LOFI-478610 format. One line per 2 residues: number of its first residue (from 1); their letters; for each residue x, y, z of C-alpha. Coordinates in steps of 0.001 Angstrom, whole numbers, plus 500000, padded with zeros to 6 digits. Layout:
residues N
NUM> a> X:Y:Z  ...
This chain:
residues 269
1> mi> 413691:241778:630619  412766:245442:631051
3> aa> 412956:246004:627298  410909:242879:626582
5> ga> 408297:243896:629142  407987:247376:627679
7> ac> 407646:245908:624172  404853:243563:625310
9> il> 402887:246457:626802  403460:248760:623823
11> vn> 402343:246241:621194  399374:245034:623253
13> nk> 396049:246128:621763  393634:243882:623635
15> gf> 393417:245626:626982  394508:243986:630227
17> gp> 395015:240559:628732  397753:237921:628923
19> lw> 400244:239947:626860  399812:243034:629058
21> lt> 400194:240968:632235  403268:239252:630793
23> gl> 404784:242639:630001  404056:243925:633494
25> al> 405602:240828:635071  408737:241209:632951
27> lv> 409031:244891:633864  408721:244220:637587
29> ag> 411102:241250:637477  413643:243211:635455
31> ml> 413556:246175:637817  413912:243940:640876
33> mr> 416861:242137:639295  418477:245448:638382
35> ra> 418068:246703:641941  419569:243481:643304
37> mt> 422566:243764:640969  423122:247376:642006
39> ra> 422975:246472:645713  425434:243634:645121
41> qr> 427948:246159:643777  427909:248324:646896
43> pp> 431417:248466:648394  431845:246672:651749
45> hd> 431939:248686:654979  435538:247674:655708
47> ea> 436992:249222:652567  440701:249598:651911
49> vp> 442208:253067:652190  442367:255094:648950
51> lt> 445153:254434:646469  447049:257507:645330
53> ld> 447538:257621:641570  448698:260088:638966
55> vp> 445981:262304:637526  445429:260687:634089
57> vn> 445493:263981:632139  447666:267033:631551
59> gr> 446537:270648:631784  443592:272291:633552
61> wm> 440444:270190:633969  437234:270560:635966
63> ar> 435987:267765:638223  432320:266778:637992
65> ng> 430173:264061:639601  432953:263023:641984
67> pa> 433022:261177:645318  434324:264211:647231
69> tk> 430861:265758:646830  428653:262691:647246
71> vp> 428871:258907:647475  427896:257153:645330
73> sh> 429166:259756:642908  427263:258143:640037
75> th> 425627:254883:641141  426804:251612:642670
77> nl> 425865:249940:639392  428801:249156:637078
79> aq> 431231:249821:639966  430696:253595:639658
81> ty> 430509:254303:643396  433659:256458:643404
83> ai> 433810:257403:639702  434651:260948:638617
85> dl> 434251:262951:635402  436886:265361:634109
87> ar> 436425:267993:631391  438777:270706:630096
89> rp> 437869:274281:630904  437011:276819:629608
91> ap> 434396:275220:627342  431110:276260:625675
93> dp> 428422:277005:628259  425130:275076:628311
95> vw> 422205:276860:626632  418431:276613:626925
97> lw> 417406:276403:623281  420092:276945:620641
99> pm> 422308:275405:619520  420631:272142:620482
101> ar> 423928:270308:619983  427545:271053:619131
103> hp> 430233:269125:617337  432593:267502:619853
105> rs> 435487:269473:618355  433901:272578:619903
107> yp> 435106:271339:623296  438757:271534:624407
109> sf> 438540:268076:626007  438024:266393:622646
111> ge> 441229:264796:621416  443187:265434:624629
113> vl> 445648:262642:625428  444819:260429:628411
115> la> 447619:258954:630498  448155:255811:632547
117> pa> 447748:256670:636271  450234:253954:637269
119> eg> 452068:250972:635836  449687:248297:634613
121> rv> 448493:245946:631911  445680:246515:629399
123> vt> 442880:243946:629849  440097:245615:627827
125> at> 440372:248027:624905  437663:249063:622446
127> dg> 437324:252181:620285  434897:251461:617431
129> qr> 431934:253566:618551  431258:256985:617022
131> dh> 431725:260322:618776  428245:261868:618755
133> ls> 427191:265513:619036  427066:267121:622457
135> rs> 423812:267498:624384  424282:271194:625193
137> sl> 420671:272411:625462  417586:271600:627540
139> ag> 416319:269370:624743  419727:267693:624623
141> vl> 419675:266991:628356  416213:265444:628124
143> yt> 417360:263361:625171  420393:262205:627171
145> lv> 418176:260980:630007  416091:258880:627629
147> eg> 419141:257710:625703  420917:256761:628927
149> fv> 418010:254583:630015  417862:252847:626636
151> rs> 421631:252320:626620  421468:250856:630137
153> lg> 419226:248053:628862  422052:246652:626758
155> hp> 425700:245765:627240  427734:248187:629419
157> rh> 429775:249215:626370  426748:251198:625182
159> ll> 427043:253366:628305  430838:253461:628474
161> gn> 431339:254073:624785  434908:253455:623693
163> hl> 436801:252431:626799  439757:250607:628244
165> vl> 440492:248797:631502  443934:248637:633114
167> dl> 445013:245986:635604  447099:247927:638142
169> gd> 447897:244833:640195  446779:243691:643655
171> gv> 443177:243374:642472  442864:247003:641331
173> ya> 441517:247939:637893  441196:251398:636326
175> vf> 438480:252282:633795  438680:255025:631153
177> ah> 435361:255682:629380  433994:257869:626522
179> lr> 437219:257651:624510  437594:259097:621038
181> rr> 436948:256716:618193  440063:255041:616757
183> sl> 442315:256804:619270  443649:253853:621278
185> kv> 447431:253751:621462  447552:250361:623234
187> vv> 446085:246890:622755  445004:244156:625139
189> gd> 448044:242580:626785  450280:245660:626583
191> rv> 452257:246649:629672  452152:250398:630278
193> aa> 454181:252744:632470  452806:255555:634622
195> gq> 452261:258600:632425  452205:256631:629159
197> pl> 449640:257869:626582  446715:255451:626295
199> ae> 444054:257089:624124  442278:260391:623505
201> cg> 439283:261929:625219  436112:261629:623166
203> ns> 432323:261797:623289  431206:258213:622777
205> gn> 428622:256310:624782  426346:257987:627328
207> ss> 428078:261361:627320  426647:264888:627253
209> ep> 429944:266506:626214  433524:265299:625593
211> hl> 434973:264267:628948  436852:261494:630728
213> hf> 434966:259151:633028  437483:257519:635401
215> ql> 436984:254939:638124  438738:252188:640063
217> md> 437216:248794:640779  438187:245496:642416
219> gp> 437754:243224:639387  438002:243249:635588
221> di> 434257:242745:634988  432425:246042:635366
223> ts> 429080:244262:635812  430151:242454:638989
225> ar> 433094:244432:640428  432847:246989:643219
227> gl> 434144:250527:643120  437361:251467:644914
229> rf> 438457:254798:646354  441456:256673:644984
231> aw> 443337:259922:645527  445232:262296:643251
233> ry> 447919:264904:643784  446699:268148:642237
235> qd> 446804:271921:642436  443672:274080:642472
237> dd> 443191:277518:640908  444433:279180:644112
239> gk> 447775:277398:643760  447192:275112:646753
241> eh> 448333:271506:646462  446071:268682:647583
243> ag> 446154:264908:647951  442676:263504:647533
245> vp> 439742:263830:645173  438599:267287:644035
247> ad> 435088:268458:644817  432652:269067:641983
249> nt> 433331:272180:639859  436911:272405:641136
251> ci> 439488:273074:638413  442722:271163:638903
253> vp> 446190:270826:637421  448121:267570:638049
255> vr> 451106:267575:640392  453782:265100:639285
257> aa> 456733:263674:641197  459600:266140:640801
259> tt> 462318:263563:640118  460772:261435:637396
261> gq> 457716:263344:636242  455696:260322:637338
263> sd> 454020:259282:640563  454328:255860:642146
265> ly> 451274:253851:643166  451111:253793:646939
267> ta> 448626:253579:649766  447498:256948:651065
269> p> 447687:257490:654846
């Protein structure tokens, strides 16, 4: 409705006539509906305690846009209330002017294997979208803002890019977004074990640089589910171990169970 309203106003050439008013009405109605959908995806006040999972990567990664810094970490829309982004570091620094964009292979995150955070079953898997150039300059950031809005007018897959959804049981679903094209190692219906390779990190969808977008939600449909809290076991750059979610700009290394190399899904205290 927002797109249709904008189109009506843009093609109108007769002043404030019926077409312009129709476009305005569609814009307002679309924005109100979008706001209502976002409010409907707010988690309830009596939320369950966080679930502790394995960190779904190996090596040293930096946390960005996570719930330890602010809630919602992204937005309540698309169950992103407690979502977090992870990117390998070190990586090319952002620039003001040049280069305006970089090939995704310039980033160490690109092609990194992503792992199942717990035992589960694959309910959604798609990896046909291209990995676009990074948005590593001021012009790239501005382009990303416009592109993100346009992508948000369509199906969620345009924002998520290549992605998969795991059913972890007990009404808990894990989302992996911005996967590398043609990198899926599982198909819908597969049962996976904790630590099993699922796909590779990419730069598809609404992504400024290759990174993993990870979130939990209480249903398989990202347009109606609500975000769920989670916790990881990890070690920071000072060598301290933590159980929780890292704050933004914190670099972490996963901590695995010593006996099996895998962590069990359990309820955090």
